[in-house]
C-alpha positions, 0 to 999 in steps of 0.5 A: 500500500502506498503511503498517504500524505497523512500517514507521516502525521500519524493518521492511517489512511489508505492510498486507494483513491476510492476510499482515501477521502472517506477513510481519512474523514472518518479517522479525522472526525473520530480519532478516539481508540478504546483499549479494553484490557484487564492487564494494565501493562498491556493497556498502557503499552497499547495506549503509548503506541497509539498516542504516538500515532496521533490518536486519543486513547481511552483505557478501560480495564473491564468490559463493563467500563469499556461499554460505559466509555463507548456510551459516554463518548457518543459515537466518537470511538473509531476503533475498539481494541478488545481483550478476549479474556476478561473477568467481568464481560469478555471481549466476545460478549462485549462485541455485540454490546459495542455494536449496538451502541455504535454499529460503525465502530471498528473492532480488533480482538486481542488474545494470547489464547484463541485462534482462527476457529473462534474468530470464524464466527465474525468473518471480516467483521472484526480484526484479530491481533495475537498477544504479545504484540509489538509496535509494528503489529498493533499499528498495522492492525489499526491501519487495516481496520480503519481502512475497511470501508 
């Protein structure tokens, strides 16, 4: 994928002419990324990486707190990064609740434990990022998720 002029500013957009304007406008208007993970160090790492890319990042350390954050931000969350295994509401159970709150929000599930068989129920509806992740893996997953029309 060719680099767009806004990539260097930390805004991930596709260079494909048919989706470029739509995706860039979506990201510029909705730059909040919600990280929902009960492991504090994982959430803080993701936040640091995403903030360096120019996003406003909100952390929620439980599924319930994640749902409350999405409701409080009233449609401003562009993407949610959800841990699959959490004690109160896990990421798989949280996903439909978030979709109800904002059907256009992009979602990436994260886990060190699940594989393709669990994800097959969602098709292309959600992304997946294997833990542990690194800077390149997280930024690539976010760029891909936000570039899907």
